[in-house]
C-alpha positions as CSV (number, residue, x, y, z in Angstrom):
1,A,-14.9,-13.5,-5.7
2,T,-11.7,-12.5,-7.9
3,H,-13.8,-9.2,-9.2
4,I,-13.9,-8.0,-5.5
5,M,-10.0,-7.9,-5.5
6,H,-9.8,-5.8,-8.9
7,T,-9.3,-1.8,-8.5
8,P,-8.7,-0.7,-12.1
9,D,-6.0,2.0,-12.5
10,G,-7.9,4.1,-15.2
11,R,-10.0,5.3,-12.7
12,F,-6.8,6.9,-11.0
13,A,-4.7,7.8,-13.8
14,T,-4.5,11.8,-13.7
15,L,-4.2,12.0,-10.7
16,R,-0.2,10.5,-11.3
17,N,2.0,13.5,-12.3
18,N,4.5,13.0,-14.7
19,K,7.3,10.6,-12.7
20,G,4.9,8.4,-11.9
21,S,4.7,9.1,-8.4
22,T,1.7,9.5,-7.2
23,T,-0.1,12.5,-5.0
24,I,-3.1,10.5,-3.9
25,P,-3.7,9.4,-0.1
26,L,-1.9,6.0,0.2
27,K,-5.8,5.2,1.1
28,N,-6.7,5.2,-2.7
29,D,-3.4,4.0,-3.9
30,P,-5.2,1.4,-6.5
31,E,-1.1,0.5,-5.8
32,Y,-2.7,-1.1,-1.8
33,S,-6.1,-1.2,-2.2
34,L,-6.2,-5.0,-1.7
35,Y,-4.2,-4.1,1.5
36,F,-6.5,-1.9,3.0
37,R,-9.9,-4.5,1.7
38,M,-7.8,-7.4,3.8
39,L,-8.7,-5.5,6.7
40,R,-12.0,-4.7,6.0
41,Y,-12.9,-7.9,5.2
42,G,-11.1,-8.5,8.6
43,F,-7.7,-9.8,7.9
44,T,-4.6,-9.1,10.4
45,I,-1.8,-6.5,10.9
46,G,0.0,-9.2,10.4
47,A,-1.1,-10.9,7.7
48,V,-1.4,-7.6,5.7
49,R,1.8,-6.9,7.1
50,A,3.1,-9.7,5.3
51,A,1.1,-10.2,1.8
52,A,2.2,-7.0,1.2
53,I,6.3,-8.0,2.3
54,R,5.5,-10.3,-0.3
55,D,4.6,-8.6,-3.2
56,G,7.3,-6.1,-2.9
57,K,5.2,-3.4,-1.2
58,V,6.2,-1.3,1.8
59,D,4.7,-2.5,4.9
60,M,1.8,0.2,4.6
61,T,0.8,-0.6,8.1
62,R,3.0,1.7,9.8
63,L,2.0,4.4,7.6
64,D,-0.5,7.7,7.4
65,P,-3.0,6.1,5.1
66,D,-3.8,10.1,4.5
67,L,-0.9,11.3,3.4
68,P,0.8,9.6,0.3
69,V,3.4,6.8,0.2
70,G,6.0,8.8,-1.2
71,R,5.8,12.0,0.6
72,Q,5.9,9.6,4.2
73,R,9.2,8.3,5.6
74,V,8.6,4.7,5.5
75,P,10.1,2.8,8.3
76,R,12.9,-0.2,8.5
77,V,11.4,-3.4,10.0
78,G,12.8,-7.2,9.5
79,V,16.8,-5.5,9.7
80,S,19.2,-7.5,11.2
81,E,22.5,-5.3,11.4
82,V,25.0,-8.0,11.5
83,D,29.3,-7.4,11.7
């Protein structure tokens, strides 16, 4: 089943600009393909959000999947302000 979770970066290489940021929609970005696959397989939003945060990615469940992640304002979640 490991082949299901593997998405090669090679086919998306031409869509990245020279600074390394992506211009492809979030739903097609190979960095986030695992999380969209989890949603398709029926994982809950909370489980997908926890996996993304665990992996050091932004919480993609609150973003527009049709826009590149670099062009979106990432909401801050789970941040408590203590004086």
